[in-house]
Every structure is written in C-alpha cells, then in structure tokens.
C-alpha positions as CSV (number, residue, x, y, z in Angstrom):
1,M,-2.7,-36.3,35.7
2,S,0.4,-36.4,33.9
3,E,3.8,-34.3,35.1
4,E,3.2,-31.8,32.1
5,N,0.5,-31.0,33.1
6,Q,0.6,-30.8,36.1
7,D,3.4,-28.1,35.8
8,R,0.3,-26.3,33.7
9,S,-2.1,-26.3,36.4
10,N,0.2,-24.9,38.7
11,Y,-0.3,-21.1,38.2
12,S,1.8,-19.6,40.9
13,A,2.9,-15.9,41.3
14,D,6.1,-17.5,39.7
15,N,4.6,-18.0,36.1
16,I,4.2,-14.1,35.9
17,Q,6.8,-12.8,33.6
18,V,7.8,-9.4,34.0
19,L,10.0,-7.7,30.8
20,E,11.8,-4.9,31.8
21,G,13.4,-2.1,29.4
22,L,12.4,-2.6,25.5
23,E,12.1,-6.7,26.5
24,A,7.9,-6.7,25.6
25,V,8.9,-5.4,22.0
26,R,11.8,-8.3,21.3
27,K,9.1,-10.9,22.6
28,R,6.1,-9.5,20.5
29,P,7.7,-7.3,17.3
30,S,4.4,-7.4,15.5
31,M,2.1,-5.3,18.5
32,Y,4.6,-2.7,17.2
33,I,5.5,-2.8,13.9
34,G,2.8,-4.7,12.0
35,D,5.2,-8.0,11.1
36,T,8.4,-8.8,10.9
37,G,8.6,-9.5,7.5
38,V,9.1,-6.8,5.0
39,K,6.0,-4.4,5.7
40,G,8.0,-4.3,9.1
41,L,11.4,-4.0,8.3
42,H,11.1,-0.7,6.1
43,H,8.3,0.1,8.8
44,L,12.2,1.2,10.9
45,V,12.8,3.7,8.1
46,Y,9.5,5.5,8.8
47,E,9.8,5.7,12.8
48,V,12.9,7.1,12.5
49,V,11.6,9.3,9.4
50,D,8.6,10.1,11.4
51,N,10.8,11.7,14.2
52,S,12.8,14.0,11.6
53,I,8.8,15.7,10.2
54,D,7.6,15.8,14.1
55,E,11.3,18.3,14.0
56,A,10.1,20.0,10.5
57,M,6.0,20.3,11.8
58,A,7.2,22.6,14.9
59,G,9.2,24.5,12.4
60,Y,13.1,23.2,13.7
61,C,13.8,21.0,10.7
62,D,14.6,20.9,6.6
63,T,16.4,18.6,5.5
64,I,16.3,14.8,5.8
65,N,19.0,12.9,4.3
66,V,18.2,8.4,4.1
67,I,20.5,6.2,3.5
68,I,20.4,2.9,2.4
69,H,24.3,1.7,3.6
70,P,25.7,-1.8,2.5
71,G,24.9,-4.8,4.7
72,N,21.1,-3.2,4.7
73,S,22.3,-0.5,7.6
74,I,19.9,2.3,7.4
75,S,20.5,6.6,8.7
76,V,18.9,9.1,8.6
77,K,19.8,13.1,9.2
78,D,17.7,16.2,9.8
79,N,19.2,19.3,10.7
80,G,16.5,19.8,14.2
81,R,16.9,20.6,17.2
82,G,18.8,17.3,18.2
83,I,17.6,14.7,21.2
84,P,18.3,16.6,24.5
85,T,21.2,14.9,26.1
86,A,20.8,16.5,29.4
87,M,20.0,14.6,32.9
88,H,16.7,13.7,33.4
89,T,15.8,14.9,36.7
90,K,13.4,12.2,37.3
91,E,15.1,8.7,35.4
92,K,18.6,9.7,36.8
93,K,20.3,9.3,33.3
94,S,20.9,11.5,29.9
95,A,17.2,12.3,28.0
96,L,18.3,11.0,24.9
97,E,19.3,7.3,26.7
98,V,15.6,7.8,27.7
99,V,13.9,8.1,24.5
100,M,16.1,5.9,22.8
101,T,15.2,2.4,25.8
102,I,12.0,3.0,27.4
103,L,8.6,2.7,25.3
104,H,6.1,6.0,25.7
105,A,9.0,8.3,26.6
106,G,9.1,11.1,24.1
107,G,8.8,15.3,23.3
108,K,5.1,14.5,21.7
109,F,2.9,14.2,24.5
110,D,4.2,17.3,25.9
111,K,1.9,20.1,23.8
112,D,4.2,22.8,24.0
113,T,6.7,20.2,22.2
114,Y,5.0,19.4,19.3
115,K,1.8,20.3,18.8
116,V,0.6,17.8,17.1
117,S,2.8,14.5,15.4
118,G,2.9,11.8,13.4
119,G,2.2,9.3,16.2
120,L,1.2,9.4,19.5
121,H,2.2,6.6,21.7
122,G,6.3,7.3,22.2
123,V,7.4,3.8,20.8
124,G,8.8,4.7,17.9
125,V,13.0,5.0,17.6
126,S,12.8,2.7,20.9
127,C,10.9,0.3,18.7
128,V,13.0,0.8,16.2
129,N,16.4,0.8,18.9
130,A,14.5,-2.6,20.3
131,L,14.3,-4.7,16.8
132,S,18.4,-3.3,15.7
133,I,21.3,-5.4,16.3
134,H,23.4,-2.2,16.9
135,L,21.8,1.2,16.7
136,K,24.5,4.7,16.9
137,T,23.2,8.0,18.0
138,N,24.9,11.3,17.2
139,V,23.4,14.3,18.4
140,Y,24.5,17.9,17.6
141,R,23.2,20.4,20.1
142,E,25.4,23.0,22.0
143,G,28.5,23.5,19.8
144,K,29.4,19.2,20.7
145,I,28.9,16.5,19.4
146,F,27.0,13.7,21.6
147,Q,26.9,9.3,21.2
148,Q,25.0,6.5,22.1
149,E,25.5,3.0,21.4
150,Y,23.3,0.7,21.6
151,S,23.1,-3.4,20.5
152,K,18.6,-5.1,20.9
153,G,18.1,-1.5,22.9
154,K,20.6,-1.8,25.8
155,P,23.3,1.0,26.0
156,M,27.0,-0.3,25.5
157,Y,28.3,2.5,27.0
158,D,26.9,6.5,28.7
159,V,26.5,9.3,27.0
160,K,29.7,11.1,25.5
161,V,31.3,13.7,23.8
162,V,32.9,12.7,20.5
163,G,33.7,16.2,19.0
164,E,32.5,19.8,18.6
165,S,29.7,20.7,16.6
166,D,29.0,24.3,14.8
167,T,25.1,22.5,13.3
168,T,22.4,21.1,15.2
169,G,20.4,17.7,14.6
170,T,20.0,14.0,15.1
171,T,21.9,11.3,13.4
172,Q,20.2,7.9,13.9
173,W,22.4,4.7,12.5
174,F,20.5,1.4,12.8
175,Q,21.6,-2.9,11.5
176,P,18.4,-4.2,11.6
177,D,18.3,-7.1,13.6
178,A,18.3,-11.0,12.1
179,E,17.1,-12.5,14.8
180,I,13.3,-11.1,14.4
181,F,13.4,-10.0,10.9
182,T,13.9,-13.5,9.6
183,T,12.5,-13.3,5.9
184,T,14.4,-10.7,4.5
185,L,17.1,-8.1,5.7
186,E,16.9,-6.8,2.2
187,Y,15.3,-2.6,1.6
188,K,13.7,-2.1,-1.4
189,Y,14.6,1.2,-2.7
190,D,11.1,1.3,-5.0
191,T,9.6,1.0,-1.9
192,L,11.5,3.8,0.7
193,A,10.9,6.3,-2.3
194,S,7.7,6.0,-2.2
195,R,7.5,6.6,1.4
196,L,9.5,9.9,0.9
197,R,7.9,11.4,-2.1
198,E,5.0,11.0,0.0
199,L,5.9,12.9,2.8
200,A,7.1,15.4,0.8
201,Y,4.1,16.6,-0.5
202,L,2.4,16.2,2.9
203,N,4.5,19.0,3.9
204,K,6.3,21.3,1.7
205,G,9.3,23.0,1.3
206,I,10.8,20.0,3.4
207,R,14.0,18.3,1.4
208,L,14.4,14.8,1.4
209,T,17.0,12.8,-0.1
210,L,17.6,9.0,-0.5
211,T,20.7,7.4,-1.2
212,D,21.4,3.7,-1.8
213,E,24.8,2.8,-1.7
214,R,24.5,-1.1,-2.2
215,E,25.6,-0.7,-5.4
216,E,28.0,1.6,-7.2
217,L,26.7,3.7,-10.4
218,E,29.5,3.4,-13.5
219,D,30.0,6.9,-13.1
220,G,30.9,6.4,-9.2
221,T,28.4,7.9,-7.8
222,F,25.0,6.2,-6.0
223,R,21.9,6.4,-6.7
224,T,20.4,8.9,-5.2
225,E,16.6,10.6,-5.5
226,E,15.6,13.8,-4.0
227,F,12.2,14.7,-2.7
228,H,11.2,17.9,-2.1
229,S,7.3,20.2,-3.7
230,E,7.0,23.6,-3.2
231,G,3.4,23.1,-3.9
232,G,2.7,20.4,-1.4
233,L,-0.7,18.9,-2.6
234,K,-1.2,20.4,-4.9
235,E,1.7,19.0,-7.5
236,F,0.5,15.3,-5.4
237,V,-3.0,15.6,-7.0
238,K,-0.9,16.4,-10.4
239,F,0.8,13.5,-9.5
240,L,-1.4,10.9,-9.3
241,D,-3.7,11.9,-12.1
242,G,-0.2,12.1,-14.2
243,T,-1.6,9.8,-16.7
244,R,-4.8,11.1,-16.7
245,T,-6.4,13.4,-18.4
246,P,-7.7,16.9,-16.4
247,I,-11.3,19.0,-17.1
248,I,-9.9,21.9,-15.3
249,P,-6.6,23.8,-15.8
250,E,-5.3,23.4,-12.8
251,P,-6.6,21.5,-9.2
252,I,-8.7,23.5,-6.7
253,Y,-6.7,23.8,-3.0
254,V,-8.0,24.7,0.2
255,E,-6.0,25.7,3.1
256,G,-7.2,27.1,6.5
257,N,-7.2,26.3,10.0
258,K,-10.8,25.6,11.0
259,Q,-11.8,25.3,14.9
260,G,-8.1,24.8,15.7
261,I,-7.8,22.2,13.0
262,P,-5.1,23.1,10.6
263,V,-6.9,21.6,6.6
264,E,-5.5,21.6,4.2
265,L,-6.5,19.7,0.3
266,A,-6.1,19.5,-3.1
267,L,-8.8,18.4,-6.1
268,Q,-8.9,17.7,-9.8
269,Y,-11.7,16.3,-11.7
270,N,-10.0,14.4,-14.3
271,D,-12.1,12.2,-17.4
272,T,-12.4,8.6,-15.9
273,Y,-14.8,7.4,-14.0
274,S,-13.7,6.1,-10.6
275,E,-13.1,8.2,-7.6
276,N,-9.8,8.2,-5.7
277,V,-10.1,9.9,-2.4
278,H,-6.3,9.9,-0.7
279,S,-6.1,11.3,3.3
280,Y,-4.0,11.5,5.6
281,V,-4.2,12.7,9.5
282,N,-0.4,14.0,10.7
283,N,0.9,11.8,8.0
284,I,-0.3,8.9,8.6
285,N,-2.5,7.4,5.6
286,T,-6.0,7.2,6.9
287,I,-6.5,3.8,5.0
288,E,-9.8,3.4,5.9
289,G,-11.0,6.9,5.6
290,G,-12.7,8.8,8.6
291,T,-14.3,11.9,9.5
292,H,-12.2,13.8,7.7
293,V,-12.5,11.9,4.8
294,A,-17.2,12.1,5.3
295,G,-16.6,16.5,5.6
296,F,-14.9,16.6,2.6
297,R,-18.1,14.9,1.0
298,M,-20.6,16.9,2.6
299,G,-18.9,20.2,2.3
300,L,-18.1,18.6,-1.9
301,T,-21.3,18.0,-1.9
302,R,-23.4,20.5,-0.3
303,T,-20.9,23.4,-2.5
304,L,-21.3,21.9,-5.6
305,K,-25.1,20.9,-5.6
306,A,-26.1,23.8,-4.3
307,Y,-24.2,26.1,-7.5
308,A,-25.7,23.7,-9.9
309,D,-29.7,23.9,-7.9
310,K,-28.7,27.8,-8.7
311,S,-26.8,27.5,-12.5
312,G,-30.4,25.8,-13.5
313,M,-28.4,22.8,-15.6
314,L,-30.0,20.6,-13.6
315,K,-33.6,22.0,-13.8
316,N,-34.3,19.6,-16.8
317,L,-32.5,16.5,-15.3
318,K,-35.0,13.7,-14.7
319,I,-32.4,11.2,-12.6
320,D,-31.7,12.6,-9.2
321,I,-28.5,13.4,-8.4
322,T,-26.7,11.8,-5.4
323,G,-23.4,12.7,-3.9
324,D,-21.9,9.8,-5.6
325,D,-22.1,12.1,-8.8
326,F,-19.6,14.8,-7.3
327,R,-17.1,12.7,-7.3
328,E,-16.6,10.3,-10.4
329,G,-13.2,11.3,-12.1
330,L,-12.3,13.5,-9.3
331,T,-8.8,12.8,-7.8
332,A,-8.5,14.6,-4.1
333,V,-5.5,14.3,-1.4
334,I,-6.4,15.5,2.2
335,S,-4.6,16.2,4.9
336,V,-5.5,17.1,8.4
337,K,-3.7,17.7,11.6
338,V,-4.9,16.5,14.7
339,A,-3.7,17.7,18.4
340,E,-5.1,14.2,19.3
341,P,-6.0,11.9,17.0
342,Q,-8.3,8.5,17.6
343,F,-8.4,5.9,15.0
344,E,-10.6,2.6,14.6
345,G,-10.7,1.0,11.9
346,Q,-9.7,-2.8,11.0
347,T,-6.3,-1.5,10.8
348,K,-6.8,1.5,13.0
349,T,-6.4,4.2,10.4
350,K,-9.3,5.3,10.5
351,L,-9.7,8.7,12.3
352,G,-12.8,9.1,14.5
353,N,-12.7,12.2,15.7
354,N,-15.8,13.9,15.1
355,E,-14.8,17.7,15.8
356,V,-12.9,17.5,12.3
357,S,-15.4,16.7,9.7
358,G,-17.1,20.2,10.7
359,A,-13.8,21.9,10.4
360,V,-13.1,19.9,6.8
361,N,-16.6,20.3,6.0
362,V,-16.5,24.2,6.3
363,A,-13.2,24.5,4.7
364,V,-14.3,23.2,1.6
365,G,-17.5,24.8,1.3
366,E,-15.8,28.2,1.8
367,I,-12.8,27.6,-0.7
368,L,-15.0,25.9,-3.5
369,S,-18.4,28.3,-3.3
370,I,-15.4,30.9,-4.1
371,Y,-13.9,29.0,-6.7
372,L,-16.6,28.0,-8.5
373,E,-18.3,31.9,-8.2
374,E,-14.7,33.5,-10.1
375,N,-14.8,30.0,-12.6
376,P,-17.8,29.9,-14.1
377,K,-16.1,28.0,-17.4
378,E,-14.5,25.1,-14.7
379,A,-17.7,25.3,-12.1
380,R,-20.0,24.2,-16.4
381,L,-17.4,21.5,-16.8
382,I,-17.8,20.4,-13.2
383,V,-21.3,20.3,-13.8
384,N,-21.7,18.9,-17.1
385,K,-19.2,16.0,-15.5
386,V,-21.6,15.1,-12.4
387,I,-25.0,15.2,-14.8
388,L,-23.0,12.4,-17.3
389,A,-21.9,10.5,-14.1
390,A,-25.6,10.3,-12.8
391,T,-26.8,9.3,-16.3
392,A,-24.1,6.2,-15.9
393,R,-24.7,5.7,-12.7
394,A,-28.7,4.2,-13.5
395,A,-27.3,2.4,-16.0
396,A,-24.8,1.0,-14.0
397,R,-27.4,0.2,-10.7
398,K,-29.3,-1.6,-13.9
399,A,-26.1,-3.3,-15.0
400,R,-25.2,-4.1,-11.4
401,E,-28.7,-5.7,-10.3
402,M,-28.7,-7.8,-13.3
403,V,-25.4,-9.5,-11.9
404,Q,-26.8,-9.9,-8.6
405,R,-29.7,-11.0,-9.8
406,K,-28.5,-13.7,-11.9
407,S,-28.4,-15.9,-8.8
408,V,-32.2,-15.6,-8.6
409,M,-32.3,-16.9,-12.6
410,T,-29.7,-19.5,-12.7
411,G,-30.8,-21.4,-9.1
412,S,-27.0,-21.9,-8.1
413,G,-26.1,-18.6,-9.3
414,L,-22.8,-19.8,-9.9
415,P,-20.6,-19.2,-14.3
416,G,-21.2,-22.4,-16.0
417,K,-17.9,-22.4,-16.7
418,L,-17.1,-22.2,-12.7
419,S,-15.5,-26.3,-11.4
420,D,-16.3,-25.3,-7.6
421,C,-14.7,-27.1,-4.3
422,A,-16.5,-29.7,-2.4
423,N,-15.3,-28.0,0.7
424,S,-17.9,-24.7,1.8
425,D,-15.4,-23.1,4.3
426,P,-14.5,-20.0,2.6
427,A,-10.9,-19.8,5.3
428,L,-10.2,-23.4,3.4
429,C,-10.8,-22.4,0.2
430,E,-9.1,-21.7,-3.2
431,L,-10.3,-20.3,-5.8
432,F,-7.8,-20.5,-9.3
433,L,-8.6,-18.1,-12.1
434,V,-7.3,-19.0,-15.1
435,E,-6.2,-17.9,-18.8
436,G,-8.3,-19.2,-21.1
437,D,-10.5,-22.6,-21.5
438,S,-7.6,-25.4,-22.6
439,A,-4.8,-24.5,-19.1
440,G,-8.7,-24.3,-17.5
441,G,-9.2,-27.6,-18.7
442,T,-5.9,-29.1,-17.6
443,A,-6.7,-27.4,-13.5
444,K,-9.4,-28.7,-13.4
445,Q,-7.6,-32.0,-14.1
446,G,-4.8,-31.4,-11.5
447,R,-6.8,-29.9,-9.0
448,N,-7.6,-31.3,-5.1
449,R,-11.6,-31.2,-6.0
450,E,-12.0,-30.8,-2.2
451,Y,-10.8,-27.2,-1.9
452,Q,-9.3,-25.9,-5.1
453,A,-11.9,-23.6,-7.4
454,I,-10.6,-23.4,-11.1
455,L,-12.7,-20.2,-13.2
456,P,-11.3,-20.0,-17.0
457,L,-11.4,-15.9,-18.4
458,R,-12.1,-16.4,-21.9
459,G,-9.1,-13.8,-23.1
460,K,-8.2,-10.5,-21.7
461,I,-11.1,-8.6,-19.7
462,L,-12.2,-5.5,-20.4
463,N,-9.7,-2.3,-19.3
464,V,-12.0,-0.6,-16.1
465,E,-9.4,2.2,-16.3
466,K,-11.0,3.1,-19.1
467,A,-14.4,1.7,-18.8
468,M,-17.7,3.8,-17.1
469,E,-19.3,1.6,-14.6
470,H,-22.0,-0.1,-16.1
471,K,-19.9,-1.4,-19.1
472,I,-18.3,-3.4,-16.3
473,Y,-20.9,-4.5,-14.9
474,E,-22.3,-6.1,-18.2
475,N,-18.4,-7.7,-19.0
476,E,-19.0,-11.3,-18.9
477,E,-15.9,-12.4,-17.9
478,I,-16.3,-10.0,-14.8
479,K,-20.2,-10.6,-13.9
480,N,-18.2,-14.5,-14.2
481,M,-15.9,-13.2,-11.3
482,F,-18.9,-10.8,-8.7
483,T,-21.2,-14.5,-9.6
484,G,-17.8,-16.9,-8.9
485,L,-16.6,-15.1,-5.8
486,G,-19.8,-15.0,-4.4
487,V,-20.1,-10.5,-3.2
488,S,-21.8,-7.6,-4.7
489,I,-20.9,-4.0,-4.8
490,G,-22.8,-1.5,-2.3
491,T,-25.0,1.8,-3.2
492,P,-23.7,4.6,-3.2
493,E,-25.2,5.4,0.1
494,D,-22.1,3.4,1.6
495,N,-19.5,4.3,-0.8
496,K,-19.7,0.9,-2.7
497,A,-18.1,-1.0,-0.4
498,L,-17.7,-4.5,-1.5
499,N,-19.3,-6.6,1.1
500,L,-17.2,-9.8,1.3
501,N,-20.3,-11.1,4.4
502,K,-20.7,-14.2,1.2
503,L,-17.4,-14.8,-0.2
504,R,-16.7,-18.7,-0.9
505,Y,-12.8,-18.2,-1.0
506,H,-10.4,-16.2,1.1
507,K,-7.8,-17.3,-1.2
508,I,-7.9,-16.1,-4.6
509,V,-5.1,-17.2,-7.2
510,I,-5.1,-15.5,-10.5
511,M,-3.2,-18.0,-12.6
512,T,-1.8,-17.4,-15.7
513,D,0.9,-17.8,-19.2
514,A,4.6,-16.7,-18.3
515,D,4.2,-14.9,-20.9
516,V,3.8,-11.1,-22.3
517,D,0.3,-11.6,-22.2
518,G,-0.3,-13.6,-19.3
519,S,1.4,-10.6,-17.2
520,H,-0.8,-8.2,-19.0
521,I,-4.0,-10.6,-18.2
522,T,-2.5,-10.7,-14.2
523,T,-2.1,-6.5,-15.1
524,L,-6.2,-6.1,-16.1
525,I,-7.2,-8.5,-13.5
526,L,-5.5,-6.3,-10.6
527,T,-6.7,-3.4,-12.1
528,F,-10.2,-5.0,-11.5
529,F,-9.9,-5.8,-8.4
530,F,-8.2,-2.2,-7.4
531,R,-10.3,0.0,-7.8
532,Y,-13.5,-2.6,-7.5
533,M,-12.8,-5.3,-5.2
534,K,-9.9,-3.7,-2.9
535,E,-11.4,-5.2,0.6
536,L,-10.1,-8.3,-0.9
537,V,-6.0,-7.1,-1.3
538,E,-6.9,-4.8,2.0
539,F,-7.3,-8.8,3.4
540,G,-4.8,-10.4,1.5
541,Y,-7.2,-12.6,-0.3
542,V,-5.4,-12.5,-3.3
543,Y,-2.2,-14.1,-4.8
544,I,-0.7,-14.5,-8.0
545,A,0.8,-18.5,-9.0
546,T,4.4,-18.7,-11.0
547,P,4.5,-21.7,-13.0
548,P,8.2,-22.4,-13.9
549,L,9.9,-20.7,-16.6
550,Y,11.6,-24.4,-17.4
551,M,11.9,-28.2,-17.4
552,V,15.8,-29.1,-17.8
553,K,15.9,-32.7,-18.6
554,K,18.9,-35.1,-18.9
555,G,17.4,-38.8,-19.7
556,K,14.9,-39.9,-16.8
557,E,15.7,-36.6,-14.6
558,F,14.6,-33.9,-14.5
559,E,14.7,-30.5,-12.4
560,Y,11.8,-27.5,-12.6
561,C,12.7,-23.8,-13.3
562,W,11.8,-20.6,-12.5
563,T,14.5,-18.6,-12.9
564,D,17.9,-18.3,-15.8
565,E,19.9,-18.6,-13.2
566,Q,18.1,-22.1,-12.1
567,R,18.5,-23.0,-15.0
568,D,21.6,-22.7,-16.0
569,T,22.9,-24.1,-12.4
570,A,20.3,-27.2,-13.6
571,I,21.9,-27.3,-17.1
572,Q,25.5,-27.7,-15.2
573,R,24.5,-30.0,-12.6
574,L,22.5,-32.8,-14.8
575,K,25.9,-32.0,-17.8
576,G,27.9,-33.8,-14.8
577,A,31.0,-35.5,-17.0
578,G,28.8,-36.2,-19.9
579,K,28.3,-34.0,-23.4
580,E,26.2,-30.8,-22.5
581,D,23.9,-31.7,-25.4
582,S,22.3,-34.7,-23.4
583,V,20.9,-31.7,-21.5
584,H,17.7,-30.5,-22.8
585,T,16.1,-27.6,-21.6
586,Q,12.4,-26.3,-22.4
587,R,10.3,-23.3,-22.3
588,Y,6.9,-23.5,-20.9
589,K,5.9,-20.3,-22.4
590,G,2.3,-21.4,-21.7
591,L,0.1,-23.4,-18.8
592,G,-1.1,-25.5,-21.1
593,E,2.5,-27.2,-22.2
594,M,2.2,-28.4,-18.9
595,N,-0.1,-32.1,-18.0
596,A,-2.5,-31.8,-15.9
597,E,0.7,-33.8,-13.1
598,Q,3.1,-31.1,-14.2
599,L,0.8,-28.0,-13.3
600,W,-0.1,-29.3,-9.5
601,E,3.0,-30.5,-8.1
602,T,4.8,-27.0,-9.8
603,T,2.4,-24.1,-9.6
604,M,-1.0,-26.0,-7.1
605,D,0.6,-28.0,-5.1
606,P,0.5,-26.4,-1.1
607,T,3.9,-28.5,0.0
608,R,5.6,-27.1,-3.3
609,R,3.8,-23.9,-5.0
610,T,5.4,-20.9,-4.6
611,L,2.5,-18.3,-4.7
612,R,3.1,-14.3,-3.9
613,R,0.3,-12.3,-2.2
614,V,-0.6,-9.4,-3.1
615,S,-0.7,-6.0,-0.8
616,I,-1.0,-2.7,-0.6
617,E,1.8,-1.0,0.7
618,N,1.3,3.2,-0.4
619,A,-2.2,2.8,-2.1
620,A,-1.5,6.5,-3.8
621,E,1.5,5.0,-5.4
622,C,-0.6,2.4,-6.3
623,D,-3.0,4.6,-8.2
624,H,-0.6,6.4,-10.0
625,T,0.7,3.0,-12.1
626,F,-2.6,1.4,-12.3
627,S,-3.4,4.5,-14.0
628,M,-0.2,4.9,-15.4
629,L,0.0,1.6,-16.9
630,M,-4.2,1.6,-17.9
631,G,-4.6,4.4,-18.9
632,D,-4.1,6.5,-22.6
633,E,-0.8,8.2,-22.1
634,V,1.5,5.9,-24.0
635,A,4.9,8.3,-22.6
636,P,4.9,7.6,-18.8
637,R,4.0,4.1,-19.7
638,R,7.3,3.9,-22.0
639,E,9.3,5.7,-20.0
640,F,8.4,3.0,-17.0
641,I,9.2,-0.3,-19.7
642,E,12.0,1.5,-20.3
643,K,13.3,2.1,-16.5
644,N,12.0,-1.8,-14.9
645,A,12.9,-3.6,-18.1
646,K,16.3,-4.9,-16.8
647,Y,13.2,-6.9,-14.1
648,A,11.2,-7.9,-17.4
649,R,10.5,-11.1,-19.1
650,I,10.6,-10.5,-22.7
651,D,9.8,-13.4,-25.2
652,V,10.3,-12.7,-28.6
C-alpha cells in the first residue's frame, strides 16, 4: 500500500473536523446561498432586504433603502425597530453579535416576535456576514447608535455606542468577499430592481428605493428608482398584463384570512392563449407551485363551472370543459403567509402544507362567486373565453397527437434535417439550433460528429406569444424541435408538464447570425422555450452561442473579436510599426460568412467557445418582458428599445 493510500485508510478521531462559528458557510457557501456566481452574489442583498421586509410584515417598518456603492459594496437601511443590542443571557454577548455571527439565531423562531417571515432557517444575515470581507452594522434604537464591524464573519470589536439618534432602524453595509465570489463581484442594477419591484407589489404600502452610486449622471445625481404600490397584487397583475389586452376592465381581487392563513390574490383575463400564474409564500417565489396553487385552481374551476352551468351557456357545447380551459388567457398572482411553510420539489420552492390548499380554495370561491353575480357582463366574457379555449384545446390535442405520432410514422421519429450525433448519452450530447440551411451545412461540416448534432431552422419560427396552441403544434419548425429533442408536452391533467425522460440532449445551443434578424430569431426561440418548454431553461439545458463579430487580419496573422473594444485593440496590436491600411477588418454579418474550420474554432469548440446559459432569475419579470417584446403593443416595446439601445448592436 502506498504512503498516500495508507494515510487515507487511517480514518480516526483526528479526521473529524469541527467548523466553528461561520466557518461552515465559508467552507460550503453554495449550501446556503445556492451558488457563488451572479445569482449567489445578488442573493446576499435579498437576504438582508428580507430581514427588513419581515419587520414590515410585523408592522414596524415602511421604508427600505438599498444603495450600490462604488466598488460594488451594498448598504441596506430600514426604519424598523433595530436589532436588539442588550446582553444575551445564554450567549453572554450582545444580541446583535449573536444574530450576526451565529447560525440559526434570530427573532424568526419566536412566534410572538414574527408571526410569519420570508425565511425560517435563521441563517440569512449571518451568511451574508460570513461571505463578506467587511461588514458594518449600525443599529438605531433607545436613542443611541450602536455599531459593530466584522471581517469574514468575525467581530472586529465589541458592540459600541457611536452616537445619538431620535430614529429607529438598522443599516447593514457589506463588501462581498472576492475569495468566495471568484466569477464576478459586479451587481446588476436591473436584477436588484426586479426583486425590489416584486417586493413592493407583494407588500403594499412599503417604500423601497434603489440607488446606484457607481456612475454619476450628467446632473450630478445618481440613478435612483422608488418602488411603492398601494394596490398591491392588483397593480402587480396590471404590470404583468401591461402589454396584453384585458377582456375585463379591472383585475378580480381576493383578500381574506381563512383558517388562520392570510390569502391574497389577483387575477385578470386577457386575449392571449397562455396561462401565467405566479405564486409566493411569505414573499418567496414558489416557481414550482404547490398546495396554494392547487387550491387556487380548484376554487377557480369549481366556481366558474358552477356559474357557467347555471347560466346555460354550456348547454349546446359538444366538448367537455376541463380545468385547463378556465385558465387559458389568465394572469394571476397568489400570495399566502404561512407561519411554518414546508417546501419540497427540485428547487425547494414548492409549498407542501396541505392546509393551505383548502384555505385558498374557500377564499377564491367566496369572492369569485360574488364577483360573477354582481358583474354579469364580465362573467359572460369570461365564460365565452372558456368556451373558445375548450374548442381550441380539442384542435390542439389533435395537433399534439400528430407531433407525437410522427415517431411511429417515420421510424426513428427524427426530423429529416437533423444531423444527429453518434453518442446516445444525453449528458454528453449537444444540439445546435442553427439559423438557415446554409449555416446549418457549414455547422455540419465543422462539428464533432461524436457528440454534436445540428438542426437547421428555416427562417423565423412562429411567434408563440400571439398564436393559438393548435397553430403552434402545426408549425413545421416547432414540430422538428419537439421530435428532435425527443420531448413531449403532457396532458392538461398534469398541467402540461414537459416530459424530459426522453430528452436526447442536455445542451441545446441556439446559434444565429450576429445581426438584427439573428437576434429576433433567438428571441422567438426563447419565447417558445419559456412558454412551452420552461423546464429546459429551469434545468439549465438552454444556451446561446456567441460567434465573433470581426476578424482582424494582417498578412497571415489574424485575430477574432467579439466586441468593438477587442477589435480596436487588435487593430492597434497588429498595426505595430506598419501602415494602418495593411490591417484588414472583416465584419461577420452571418454564420455563412465563416467556413467550417472558422465556425468550429470560434463558436463550437468546447475548449475555446463562449456559451451563455439561459436562466430565469425572476419568472414574473420574464413573463412581462416576453409579452412586451413579442406582443401586439408597440409603445412599450419602443420604450424598452430606447432605454436599452446602448446595449444593442445595430446594422445599418
């Protein structure tokens, strides 16, 4: 036995490590904040803000200010009661230090202090402390300002009084640790703004502001946005449906306390064909749904079905109405507050409390019944929408069956244009969705046939945001994607969940030209994935290729460039002491302008390429963005383009 193997076999008491204080968080940060990339970095801010929101839900806070400082440090200030600073009897140290440095310590475990809270793990702010190179807490209470600073979770000194104050609240300032967040330390303003906007809708009456001090504006001020909602979820639904046409004038609003569970929801019917239900438990986005969503669907179906039967509008309908029909063209936001939530599911964001289902079911039934009786005109519009949905569903079912039957009719079931790979292990295989037959031909020549498959798409696929479901399944390019991927959409009974058991590739790469048309095609494909194959995105299977924009060449020496800045640097480097006109720049407007070797080495070679993984950071924000970009309303789309024009590449 080698010396190394002998050391490994000596498993004794000395091998047992005891991580003290917050060392466990620094040792395995992903266990506490998800990851140490962009998502985890922003999660630090959410943890601190959630503490302030908990104070607001308890009725002691109405203002929260978030500031991004130069150097990407963050401060969060609220006007709550302030963290207690007196000596903790058991720990023999200030309660502030206990909260900031010990896991599972906080007021959320005491039901007299917080009836409900955004998280019940008690690791929030202490995790932020552990993963920050420097954190400073100022507490305003009892007429004084208390302060303590920390480095990597360890106190730099005892809690001390640094001044007087006639206000109350807490300010947390922290600088994330570059040893932990090695990918990036840069905060995205829009990502933080999306979460604060969401919290403002979920907690009506609270004012949240976001200020970015990293770049001063021309007038000497900084970019600042305030998020405040008096209408709560009604305004949230209007925001989500801002680019859709409603069929009823105002969202239906439900608020009540059933079986000791506060239930709040708003719903609106529009002229589209998709269902968009967003659910929250104690301000946590339950992207996988759960018992509160099940209760909502039961209450909605039961109440609308009873009204439709009573009205006689269904008597001549030859198609059975299903629960799915009652939700077509529906946008809804559900928010419940649960004292002890039980989460389950793939991402631990699926509510499992059985008692919540009945509470939501009853609340929806009571309010919706009253609404339908008092608003007969709107009630008929909704039922007519349901009848149209049932008719379209029958057509969609036939179209879906045709897609899935194609595998029987054509042997392997694979599209004729698909150039498959030799390997059959989905974890190792990649599928490139390529714009056009010409670029598809080049990609087929340049690929590694062992694990890379190519599926050319002819032109722009159908805009699924504005199409009826059966039209989607009849579209040739979409049928090819379904059959090529090997997946199928489930029945309405299982909420049309995507069946991933036979998914043939775990990397699905969208590869289009680096021009306006290519960007449009990418957006069309992403819209299709978001509306009908969201599970592919949620599991991290969807990527976007980044072909180069330029090739800068001088003689036999050349360099590929992906940005204008890289191009200018390459020109200066290659120019050297020679003449400037000896350097030539080629602008790649399409994949077809590259030969197979160039496409491989710049865009397809795993050792050199850059792939951007598509993720859903905020489902409600994605819903709003896709409906705005791909819907019928022009004005919001123009405003979005003007606001983001500096990030766009325009070919003239």
